[in-house]
C-alpha positions, 0 to 999 in steps of 0.5 A: 546307144552303144553298138554291141552287134555289128550285124544290125543297126542300133538306135543311134545309127537309125536316128541319123537315118531319120535325120538325113537318110532314105527310109526303108519301106520296112523296119524291124525293131527288136528289144524291150527298150520302149523309150528308144523305140517310141522315140524312133517311131515318133520320128518316123511319123513326124518325117512321113506324116508331118508335124500337124498330121502325126495321128492321121495316117498312122495304124497300130496293130496289137498282138493277135489282131494282125489282118495283113490284107487290112494293113496292106490296104491301109498302107496303099490308101492315102487319106484326105489329110495325109499322103503318107502312111505309117503302120506299126505291128507289135508282138507279131509272134502269133502272125504265122504268115509274116515272113511270106507276107513281108517278102511279098510286100518287099517285092511290091512296088512301094509307094512313097512316104510309106513305112511298115514297122514291126516291133518284137521283144525277141527277134525272129531269125527268119524275118531278120535274115529276110529283111537284112541288117540295114532294116533291123534295129536293136533296142539296146540299153544305154549305160555309163557315159552314154546315159550321162550324156543323155541326161545332160542333153535332156536337161539342156533341152529344157534349160535345166542347169545341172552342176557337177555330179547332177546327171549321175545323181539323177541316173542313180536315184531314178534307176536309169529310167529315161521316162522318169528322167524326163519327168523329173527334168520337166519338174525342175524346169517348171520349178526354177530354170535359173538355178544350177542343181547340185546333187545335194540340191537335187536330193531335196527335190527329186524323190527316189522311185521307191519314195513311199509317201511320194507315191501315196500322194500321187496315187491318192490325188489322181484317185480323188482321195482327199484324206489320204492325199492330205495325210501323205502330204503332211508326211512329206512336209514333216520330213522337210520336203520343199512345198514348191516341187511337191506342188509341181508334182501334183500339177504333173499328175493332173496333166497326166490324168488329162492325157488319160481322159483324152486317150479314153475319149479317143479309144486308145488302149491302156497299153498304148497309153502306157507306152506313150506316157512312159509309165508301167502298165499297172500305173496306166490302168490306174490312170484310166480308172482315175479318168472316170472320176474327173471331168476335163473342167475339174482338172483344168480348174485344179491346174488353175488353182495350182498356177495361182498358188505357184505365183503366190508361193514364189512371190512370198505371199503367205506360208508355202505349206499352207498354200499347198495344203489349201490347194490339195483341199480345194482340188479334192473337196470332201464328199 
């Protein structure tokens, strides 16, 4: 994360604080770079609440629902499972008394293991001045060599080997979308960790974000539309796409639907789910709608079928295209 405004902290510097520095009682995130914001927030939760209790001890407040007394009460009251407390307040424009409330909180005797995080798209000059540069984090996009390094580091973390130009190819095709970069690297990791991926290899596996048939297949599968799924699949196979990465793509879609079903059961909002999964709001809404069409057992049975087909395809038993078509047909039975 490059540093364009010396007056404020950038994400790279704030990550260093997470790793070895003292956390401030309040931080102010400014910008729309959701990937880096969520990565940093998760780091705070992990440090304060621990790996096992990241959900316990965390409060999220959306725009228009800020009740400052409730937030203060939450921050000051450790739970049975977690001494720490982390509160996130999103889009605080409608919170009219925030400067006075935050000023009072800063003067208050702070509890240990407590952090209040505010996240706005645009900075409030008064709040920025009140908090000081060391508590304001600018969410600036990374570009050029810095983004290439991000892709390379993400690939190494998944044991995916990228050849010369591989990182640049992913950056271009996936439009510098960090969430999508990780999504595709996860697919490559499932597909073949021993392979070194050159741009020409990646062109056969990683589809552009605008790939119409690809998105038609993904959307039709999660909506349990059998005929549409088979038609989109046939279009991709006729175009010469390898069956195995398409199978992995379907698996990833079912996993995301599982996440949606679990989020619905936990009462998580669509917006919070979209941010957590790194998808656009309208895609998250479709996932929530799809969650009503599946049971967890059906989804897990589908993943089991995919695992069996994956093993058969990799061991050379049968035609991969036939396996893939059969799996889609079994996952989405005619109704």
